[in-house]
Each structure stands twice: as C-alpha cells, then as structure tokens.
N, C-alpha and C positions, 0 to 999 in steps of 0.2 A: 637782872645781870643773873647768866646761866653760869656755870663751876668753866673756869678755865687750866689751864696748862700750866700757868702763871701762878696760881691760888696753892698748886700745889706745892711749886718750886719755894715761893714764900712761905711755903708752912714745914715743910720737910727737907729743901734744899742743904741747909747749914748741915742737918744730921747725915747728911749725904754725900755732902762732900771733905765733914767730918771722919766718918766714917770708909771712906776708900780715900783718903788724901794721896797715898804712895801712889795710889794706880788709875785717879782719872787724870786724864789727857787735858792740857790747858785750853784745846776747843771744847771740850764739853762745858769745863769753867767754866770758860764766857759765854756758850751759850744759856745755861742758868741764868747767872748773875744778869747778862741784857734781857729774857724773856721776864724775871721778876722786876727787873725795872721800869719795864717799857711803862709806856704811858702812865708814869707815878712822878712826885715832886724829887725822886732822884735824878733824874734823867730836866728837869726844869721848866719850862714853858710859858704862857701866857696870863694873863691875868683881860676878863672883858668883863665889863658892866653893862645894867638898861639905866638908862638916865629917866627913861617912868617909873619905873618899880625899883629903882636901887640892891635887883641883884644880881648875884655874880658869879661868873662862871669861871670853871679852871681849864684849861687846855693844857697838858700837860706834853711832850717830843715823844714819840716813838721810838723804838732802840734800832728799829732797822736792821738789827740780827736776821742773817734770811733764812735761820729756824724755829723762828716766833711765828707762832699760826695767826697771830694780830696785821703783820708786815709785808703779806706779800699778795693779797689781791690787786692794786693795782699796778703790780710790776708781771702781773701774770698778763694782762690783758694790755701789756704795752706788748711784751716780748710776741701777746700772738697778732697783736696789729702788725709787728714789720714781717713778723714770718711770713704772713698773708700776701704782703708785698711782694716775695721772693718765689711764691708760688710760679710753676711755671707750667703750663697750656698743655698737661701731656695727663697719664696715667702715674698714679703715686704708686710706690709701696712701700710695706713693716717690714723693718728687721729686727727682729730680740736673740740676742746672744746669752745666753747666762751662763753663770760656773756654777758646777759642781759644788755638791754639800760639801762634798771634804776637802773643799778648797775653802771654806767661806773661817775658820778660824782662823789660817796662817792667810790671806786676805783681812782681815779687821787687826790685825796685829801688824802689817805692812800696809798702810791704805793709799798713802798718795802712790807707795810705788805702784801697788797694784790694778791701781784700779786705773790710774795710767798704762800700765800694760793693756788691760781691759778693751781701754780703747783703740788703743794702738791692733792688740792683734787681731780684733774683730775688725778695723776698719780698712785695715793693707789686705787680710784676705778677700773684704768683699770688692777693694778696688784690683786685686789682681785677676778674680776672679770672671768682674764683667771685660778686664781686655781681653779674653779669650772670642773669637768672633763666631762660636757657637749660640754666647749669650748675647755680647752687648756690642764689643771690638774697640771701645771709649774707653775714657774715667766718664764715669759716676760723679756724682753727687750727692754727701750724706749728711746728715743732718742728727748729731747724736745728742742724746740727755742719757746718762748717769744717775739710775736709780736702785735703792737697796732694800728697800722694804716690799713685802707681802701686808695686804690689810689689816692685819690683824698684830703688828708689827715686829715679822719673824724677817731676822736678817737674810738675804737675801740680792747678791748682787746681781744686777744684769745691767745692759745697758740696750738700750731701743735708739732704732734710724728712722727715718723716714728718707725715704727716697725718690727723685723722678723715675720715670721707666722709659732710659735711655742715658746718652751718653757722647760724647764731645769725642767724634772723630780728630786723631793723631793729628792734623792738617790747623786743628781749634777752631773751626766756623762750621761742619759738617753734622747735624744732629743728628744719631742713629736711633732710632726708638726700637725699642725692647717690644718681644712679645704682646698684647693688648693685656693678658692675664699672671706675665710667670716671667719674670725676674731672673733669678739667680738661685741653683735647685741647692736647698737647706740641706739637703749630707753630702755637697758635696764641702759646701761651708763648715758642718761641724766638724769636717777633720782637717783641714784648713787651720780653720781656729783651734781645734787641740794642739794641734805644731806651731801653730804659730807661739801658743801660752806657753806653748812648753818649753821653747827655746828662750821666750823674755826669762820664764823662771832660775834658765842653767845662766843667763847672763845677770840677773839679778841676783846668786850665787842664794838660792831659795829652794831649788829643785829636789835637792835631797830631803827637803821637809815636808814631800806630798810621800801620799802615800798611790804604792805603785797602781794600783786597781782600778786609781783615775786613768790613766792612759789608754784600757780596754775595754773604756764604757764609752756609749754616746753621750756625746756633748750638744745640747737643748738648742736647737737654734729653729726660728721658724719667721717667716719668710710671706708673707701674703698682700694678695692687691688690692690696697684699699681708696678707688677708685679716683677721685679731683684731690685730693691730696687736705680740704674743709676740714673732713672729719676727723682725720689722723691726729692734724693740728691743733685741733681744741682736746681730744682725748691728752694730748702731751705736755701743753700750756700746762696743766693746773702743776704736773711733774716740774718744772721749770722752778717755780718758785715755794710750791704746795711743802713742807713741813710730814712727818709723816703722820703726824695726824693734828686733825682741828680741835678746836674747841667745841666746836657743834657732835663730836660724836662721844663728849665723854657726858656718860645717863648719870651715876651718882656716888658718888663721895661716902664712905665708912671712916670717921677719924676715931682711931679707937689708940688716940697719944704717941703712937710710934710710926713709923714707917713701914716695919716689920710684919705689923700688926696690922696697921689702916687699909683699906681696900679700894681701890677705883675702878668701877666696872663701865667701857665702852663699847657701843658697838663696829660692827664694820660688816662688808657685804660680802657674800663668798661668790669667787668668781664662775664658774662654772651655772650654778646654780641661782646665781643674784639674788638667793635668798637672804635676810638680814639675821644676823648671831650677834650673841654677848659675850666679851672674853672679862673675867674676873679676875685683878690680877693686886698681889699686893704691891703698896706707893712702890715700895723700894724694888720690886721685880719692875714696874712700870717701868720706873725711870732707868732701866737697864736694858730695856728693848728701846725706850727713846735715844735715849743717846747712843747708841748702833750708828746711828741714821745720822746722824751729828758728822758732818764732813772736813777731813785735814783744815789748818787754816788755809784762806788763796786758794783751795782749788777748784778748777775747772769743770764746772759738772755739763755744759754744754758746749760742744765742739763739734767744730766745720772741717767739712772734705773735701775734697777732687775740688768739682769748678764751683762748690758755695764759699772755697776758701778766700779769706780777706784779699789776697792779693792777685786774683783771680778775679775780681768782682767786676772788674769791665766788661770781660768773655761773659761772666753772666747775664749782665744790661742787655749784651748785642742777641745774647740770645736768647732776652723775653720778647727781644721786637721782632726778631725772628720769626717765633712759634707765637706773635698776634697779643702777648700780654704784655702791661704796662711795665716801661722800663724802671730801674731801681732810679731811690731818690739817689741823694750824697750821702745816708747814712750809714754808719759803716755797721759789721753784726754785733751783736750784744751775746754777750757771756755771760754765765753764772760766777763772780769772783765773790770772795769775799773780802775786796781791801778794802773797804768803807764801811762791814757791817756791824766797828762793835764804832760805829759814830754819834752820836744822837742827834737829830735833827734839829739844825738849826732854823730861821726865819727861812724858806726858803720867799716862800710868798711874803706879801707885801702884809703888815698887820691890818692896814685897811680891807683890806681881801680877806683875810682871816676873817674877821669880825664877820663879816655879811654871813658869812656861812654860819654861825653861831645864833640861836635865837635863842630871848627870853621865857625860862617857863614858867611865866603867869602871862607875861599879854604875848608872847610873840614876836617882837618886833627883835628888828636886827640887835644886836649885841655892837658895843666900842672898844676899841684894845684899851687899855689901862696902862698895862705896864708890863715888863718880864720880869717873870720869876729863874732867876740863877739856879743851874743844876745841883744839889747837894754835894757837899765835899768830900765825897769819898766818890773813888774809883775800883776799875772791877778789879779781880786779883791778878 
C-alpha cells in the first residue's frame, strides 16, 4: 500500500490540532478525525473467515466524509450517471467565474456566506444576460460546481457551470436555440458579475474590507463551447466528490520527527503545458494547504439553476422529449452536502452479499461472514 493522507494525519494530526487549537475550524477538526479513522477498527466492521483454510479477514467501515480521498469514487460515478440522463440534445457551453486574488483572504474568513454569494452572483448575471433577445431571449439551465483549489493546492475559489446552448421561451414550452458556438459574451458577464458580487458584499457588510483596486480590474470569466456536453460532464464529475488531492499523487514522505521539519512531496500537472511537476512542503504547510479546501458543514457545492431546478423538473422532462432525448425518471437531482458525512457506514449490504466479495488469500474461495465488530468507544471531536 502506498503513502496515504490518512498516514500523515495519524502521525502528525494530533500535533497540528494542538498547535492550532484556538484557530482550527470544527469542520477541519472533524475531517481530520474522519480521515484518520477511515477503514480502521475505530469505525467497526465485520470479520470474515474461510471454512477451508481457517483464515480470517477484517473489513472495516469507511468514514464517508466528503473530504476523504478513499470514499468518493462510487459517488462520483453515480453523480455522472444521473447528469448524463439530464443532458439535452443541443450544444453545450462551459462557464467559469473566478474571484480575484485580493478577495481570497476575505472569502476564507467568511466561507459559507461568500461561497453562496459566488453562486448567487454568477448564476444571477448569467440568467439575466440570457434573457436578452440578442443572445438567448429565454430562461437557461445551469449546473454549477464550486471548486477551490489549483493543482498544487493553492486556494483559488471559482465556480464552473455546464449549460445547454439555448433556453425556454416565457411560454414555458418553446425552445430558443443559441448560436452554434456562441452562448453569452464573457466581457459582459465579467462586468455584471463584478457588480453583483459588490452588491452582495454591501448587503453582507463586508464591502469595506475589500481593496478599492478590485473594482477597477477585470474579473476573470470564461465561456466556451464544449460539444454535446459529455466530455465536460466527465471533466466536472471528479470535482463533485474529489478532494483537493488524491493519495496516488503523494510521492514521498521524509519523517524528521516533527511536522515542521518532516516533508511531503506530491506531483501535479501544470494546466497550460500539461507537464508533471513536483512540490515539496513541510507536513505543516501541506496540512494548511489541504485544510483550506474543507467546506463548511452542510454546504452544498453542486447547485442547479433555471430549468434544471427541482421545482421545474417536469418542464425539463417534457423539453427532453421534444428535443428527442430520454425523459427523466423519478430521481431527484443530487446535491453534495455533508448531512451524513460524519456517520460511519452501517451494514447497508447484507453480510451474505459482502462476504461474496471477500476471497480467501490462501485458496481464493469466498469467505463467509462471522461477526460484526463494534466501533471503538471514541467519538470525533
């Protein structure tokens, strides 16, 4: 087994929590505890045995914390499958709204409010501009995903949207197609986005904490054509449940006895050149970078706007039928919240089903369920 984030937290997590006890957010503390406990005896599990070889295997529960690198793959695939069922038979566009670097400290100190404002302002201006008959002239649909990191874990809050190329007429039935490779003008979106975010800061009484230079610079907004939407969805899907760094990107660890002197090296791919690079940080610095991307408790990082909203899902189903795509099933849109992220996994599958997946390391035959293992009597902080 290779190096894992959990190994680092188990080694130095207690030291980090002690050093930053007065400043560590509850969500950070909880995520660290969950990752440390994931698939260990702390969370309980089951014992399986081989009748032939008398071998025993222990299967421990997952933490199911949305920031754990080991608990997200299946959720990602489920989300992707659902979104593919929502695709319309039209061209798709990918929008990205990025906050200026001068706002990052303020956003980190007010994450829940300003992440929500980022969604609200960007979706509002996109929908407002789309109502202009020069572009769409109707209501558009947006699937938005919050993203807070660069590949080398630098804090960089922005939101991505996937949008079908067109909108619904005010009659609620007529589909208004956008131009084949043009959706909304990025320069106009940039100005409107800046103004909307400014109004939001005023309402939140945070405007005075922003440097005046922010309001005279261009805000980065991109809008590009992405074909039928399939490729863009596959690009977005990992961000739904992916954490800031995966275990496979961790290359080496040098333990020098303390988190300040011990070093961790990880790799990342440079966006523009696609080249692989390495970054070496002290464990303390690495923890700081990783924890910046822990979301507030219960914060929803995937949001639906316009005709993708749950309240108008029937309209979308009818629209899909008219455009020649499969109508929606009864499933409601999923959001990525943390309402159950701190709960350990109970036996959602039967012991019989679980045992059929565990093979004896000696003879290769399926092992049988023997007994449950209760979680240790320790609780997350």
